[in-house]
N, C-alpha and C positions, 0 to 999 in steps of 0.2 A: 504493499499500499504506499510506503514512503517513497518508493521509486516514482510512482505516478505523480506524487506531489512535487517532486524535484522537476520532473519533465514539465509539468504545468507551470511551475514558477519560472523555469527558463523560457518557456513560450511566452508568458505574460511579460517578462522583462524585455524579450526581443521585440514583441509588439509595441510596448511603450517606447522603446528606443527608436523604432521605425517611425512612430507617430511624431516624436520630438524632431527627428530629422526632416520629416516632410513639412512640419510647421516652420522650422527654421528656413527651409528653402523657399517657401511661399513668402515668408516675411522678407527675406533677402531680395526676392524678385519685386515684391510690392514696394519696398523702401528704396530700391535703386531707381525707380522711375524708368526702367528699361524700355526703350522704344517709344518714349513719350516726349521727345524733343520737339515734335511738331504737331500742331493741331489736326485732328482727323477731319475737321470740317472745312477750314480755310487754308490749311497748309502752312500757316505762319508759325514761327517758333513760339513755344510756350515759355513764358518768362521764368528765370531761375527762381525768383521768389515764390511764384505759384507752384513750381515743381517741389520746392522745399516744404511748403504748406500742405500740398496735396500731391504726394509722390506718384500716385497712379492716375493723374489727371490725363484725360484723353483730349481735352479741348483747352484752348486759351480762355481767359476769363471772359472775353466778349461773347464768344461762341457759347460758352457754358451758360452765361446769363440768358442769351437768346433761347437756348434749349429749355431751360427751366421755365421761362416766360411762356413758351409755346405749350408746355405741359399743363400750365395752370390756367390759361385763358379758356373761358367757356366757349363751346361751340356755338357759332351763329347759325340760326335757322332761317330759311327763306320765308318771306312774308306772303307766300302764295297760298 
């Protein structure tokens, strides 16, 4: 019975370590801002200040504001 406990403990430790490595990799990718030097909408460079504050930003501040405004505006209906 003790052998099974040792195997289960090893498997759990391995799983926890793998999860920690994956989390660290995701955080490293997110914090690096990898591939986010230019806005996906207008193609202009994303400012260094914005990339420091929002490391995974896809858009420059102007395009991001436009995107957020377009999501919050109510849909207009025809008066027909």
